N, C-alpha and C positions, 0 to 999 in steps of 0.2 A: 501494499499500500503507500503512494507516495506520501510525503510529510511536505510541509513548509518548516525548512530548518534555519534557523537563527545561528550562523556561526560568524565569532567573534575574531578578530584578528585576521578576517581570510584575505587580508593584500599582504600577511607575512610570509615567513618561508613555509612553515607545516602547513597554515593555511589555507593558503593558495592553493597550495598539493591536493587538500581535500576540495577545497570549492572546483578546483577541474575534475578532480574525481565523480562530485555529487553529481554535475551537472552532466558530466561526459559517460559514465558510468551506470548512472540509476535514473530513475525517475523523481527523485525530490524535485521540490525547489528551494533555494537559497537567497536567504538575507544576510549580505555582507555587511558585517556591522566592523568599521575601524577607522581609525584616527589618522591614518597615513603619518606615521610618525618616520622617525630616520630611516627603519629597516621596512615599513611598508610600502611597498607600490603594485600602482592598478594591472603595470603591465603584466604581472607575474599572473594577473587572473582574463587578460586581452582576447584570449584566445576562446572566454565561454561570455563573455560581458555582454555579448547580443542576444546571447540565448535568452526568451521568456520567459525562462524559469528563474532567471539569474538580476536580483534588485541588490544596490549598493546604497549604504548608508553610512556617511561619513560624520563618525560621533564616536564620543571619547568615554570609555565606560566608567570613566571617572564623573560622569556629567547623567546625575541619577536622573534627572526632569528629561531629557535628550533620551534616555535608556526605556522612560517609560511612553515615551511618544512611542515610540520604534515598536515596542510591544503591541499597543493600542492600533499603530497604522498595519502590521504585517498579521497578527493574531499566529505567531508559527507554532508548532505540533510542538516543536523540540529545542535544545538550545547545545549546540556544544561550543565549549569555552578555548578560545586558544589565546586570547590577546592577553599578551604581560610583556613586561619589558624581562628579557630573559639574557643579558651578556654579563657573565659572574665578573668578569674585568670593567665594565661599566658599572657594575653593582658596587665595588669595592672605590670606587673613585667618586658616586653620588648616589647613597643608596634610598634616599629620601624618595623619588621619583619611583623606586619599585615596591616601597612599601603602599604609595599611595595609588598604584594600578593594581599590583597582583593581588593588595589587601581588601582597598578601599573601594576601588574596580569590581573586584569579585563578590563582595558584599553588595555592593548597588546591583548587581547583573542578578543575583542571588533576589534581591528584594521584588524587584520588577517583574520576575522569573514568577515568584511565588503569589505576589498580587495575581496576574493574569490566571494564573496555573486555576487558583480559588475559584474564579469566574469560568471557568469550562465545565460543561456539564460531566456526569457521572461519569462515559465512558472515557471520553477526552483526559479529561483527568489521569486515568487510569492507563490511558498511551502515552502520556505527557514524560519527554526523559529529559534532563539538565547536567549533558554528560560533561564533566570537568578534566581538561585535561594538564597532565602536570608532567615531571620530572623523575626521574632516578635521583638526582641530587641529595633529593628531601632526605634519602638513608644515610648521607656522609658518605663517607672512606671505609672501601673493604681493602681486607690485609690481600696475603696473594694469592689466597684461596676464599672459597664462599659464592653465594650469590646472592641478589636482593630477590626478596619472594613477596609477595601481598601480604606478610605477617613482619616484614624486617622493621624494627624500631626506629623511629625518624630520629636522624640526630644530625639538623641542619649545619655545614660550616663556613657558608657564605651569606652573605645581606641578599643574594636573589634566591637561594634554595631554603632560607628562612622564609622570607617573602614565600614563596611557592608553597610551602610547607602550612604556611599561617590558611594559605587559600584552598587548601584540601582539607584539614580542619572545619574551619569556616563551611564547606559544601556537606562535609557527614554529618556537621551540627544541625544544617537546614532541612538533612532529611530526618534525622532521628525526633527532632523540635516539632517539626512542622507538616513532618510526613512529605515532604518534597520527593517527586521518586528521580535519585541521582546515578547516576555511575562516574565513576573515577577511572582515568587508566594514567600511567606513571612509565616513561617511556625512554630508552636510552637514546645516545647521541644520534642525531640527525644527520644527515648529509644529503646530496644531491644538488638538480636543476633548481634556478631563482635565488641560491641561497645567500644572504649580507654576508660580503666578504668582511667580518669582523671575527669569524668564526675559523677554525682551526684548518679545515679543508680548504675554502674556497681562498683566504687571503693564502694560502702556501702557490693555490695552483696560480690566482695572480701576478703575487709577487716574483715568483717563478719566469713569468710571459717576461714582467716589463723588468727583467735583469734586477732585481730588488732582493735582498736579504732576507732569506727564509729564517726567521726568530723561531728556535725550540726552545720552551721553559726550561729551565734546570737541566735536567738530566737527559731531558725526554723522553722516561721511562713512565709517567701516567699510562693507565691502564683505561682506555674507552669500550666500550661495547656498544659498535657501528650500526646503526638502523638506515635502511633506502627509506628517502619521505615517500615515495609512492608506495612501498609497503607499509610506511607508517599510515595513511590516508586510508589504505583499504582496512587495517585493522579497526579504527577510530569509526569506521561506517558500522562495520559488523558488531560492535559493542554497543553503537548508537542503536542497532535495528535490532538486537540478539539478546546483547546483555543483561543478566540478572540484575535486577531493582538494587542499589543500596551495597554492590559490590563493586570491590576496585580491580582492575587487569592490568599487570604489570607486559611491557611491548618492547622485547630485544630482538637486534638483529643476528644474536647467536656469532656475532661476528668479534671479538675483543683481537685489538692490536696496540701496543704502545704507540704512544703519538711519536716517539724518532721512526718509527717503522713508516707509519702512515706517511710523514713525508717524504724517507726515501723513495716507497712506491708512488706518491704522486710524482717525483722528479724521474724516475725508471718511465713512468708513462709518458711523460711529456718528451722525452728521449724520442720515444717510440713516433707519437703523435705529432711533435712540434720539433723537427731536430733544430731547424733555423733559429739559433739565438734572436733576440732579443732583448738590448741590445749586441750587435756583434762581441767577438773576444770572450765569450764565456762557452766555456769547453766544456762543461758537465753543470747540470742544472744543480747536482748535489753540492759545487762547490758553492754555491750560496745559502748551504746550511752555518747557520749562525747560532750559536747558546749564548741566552740572556738570562738574567735573573729571572728565576721560579716567581710565579702568581703568591701571592700572600694567602696562606693557610688552602693551597693548593691539593685537594685529593688525592688519593694515589693510583683508586682504582673503581672504576664502576661497572659491574656486571648484572645483570638480568638473567631470572629463573624467567621466560617466558612459557612452561609449562601449562599455567591453567589457563591462559586463554587458544593455546593449543588443545587442551583435552576438551574443555566445555564448547568453544564456537570452530574451531576446525584452523583455526589461523596459523600460517607461517610464512614465514618472509620467503618470497621470490628470489630477490636477488640474493647473490653470497656477496661478501666485499670488493672481490676482483671482479665481478664484473658490475657492480655499484659503480666503485670508481671509475672503471674507465667508461662508462656512462656519463660521470659527473666531467672529470677532465674534457671529453668531448662534448658536452651541451657549451660548458665555459668559452672554447674553440670556437664552437658554430655560432657563438651569440656576444660575438665582443660590443656590438651596439647596446645590450645592458650591460652589461660593466660597467663602460665606459662611462655611461651615464651616472652609474652608482657611484664609481670612484671621483667624479667629477664633482660630485657634491658633497654632504657633510662630512663624511667618512673617506680618509682617504690612506688607512692603514696603518694608523700610529697607534705607537704602544699605548693601552689603556691596561688600568689596574695596578698600576704603583703605588696606589694609596696616597 
């Protein structure tokens, strides 16, 4: 059954992948709510923007009145909430906006959704879903072994992860206190097309193409589990449609890699796919790797046990890290007009998060 889904943050990296998937692969209608911060880009949804099932609302989730008007105008059957400040380094430099957006913004959205939900008829109330999209960083840092599960204790270590943990708790509280039918997903590190180049993989690709240093934090031994963004979009849709109300689902790519290994693999792919170096004079992309001071409080390792979503909903990632990273590098090579416009804007690859 097709539904009208309000997607917050739908012009961002993961949100735009979800919007493209919902319009391209399902019968659902999408209301994209995004305030278009530095990381929001409507080019990322241009391929589906003309579809009659798509609508865009430029609204900041910190604006409760504007959110209320969106609910009244579109009468959604559910919400998938991705709007957030998401970069750890930026949260170290300026934590206030993370609290305002991720905590207060989520509160505003919960209240708007709750008021709307209470006005629905009985069947529509049962069918309504508020799906909150979170991160594995709320769990803190793992040692050399072990995996995050849905029962792992929360131990956030950065302003970003603390703000996301707070929003997770608010969502659960609105379910247990008010009965709002919620779902929560916690994902591992995403990568893929349209990724804003402040995160590791797109930053390394673009710096390499421009002949700039490839900054690796500390020793580069930090481990992350990598999830191709289009696999994530499929998982989010599946959880929204079939997940059990009140449940949490961890979504991971089964692709653990040390950060320095990721950078070396990007360099190897660029040697094969873009052998002509710019500027001239660079013999090997790996020669651009530069070790820099580590991020304050940098978590050592994240790794997700995604067994629950596989057992209950049948989801498994379709991309391996090798196949997904190759697709990602090729996408940036093929879409220079997109990343050039981003690099010419508010962010040019400067180091953030030194505190």
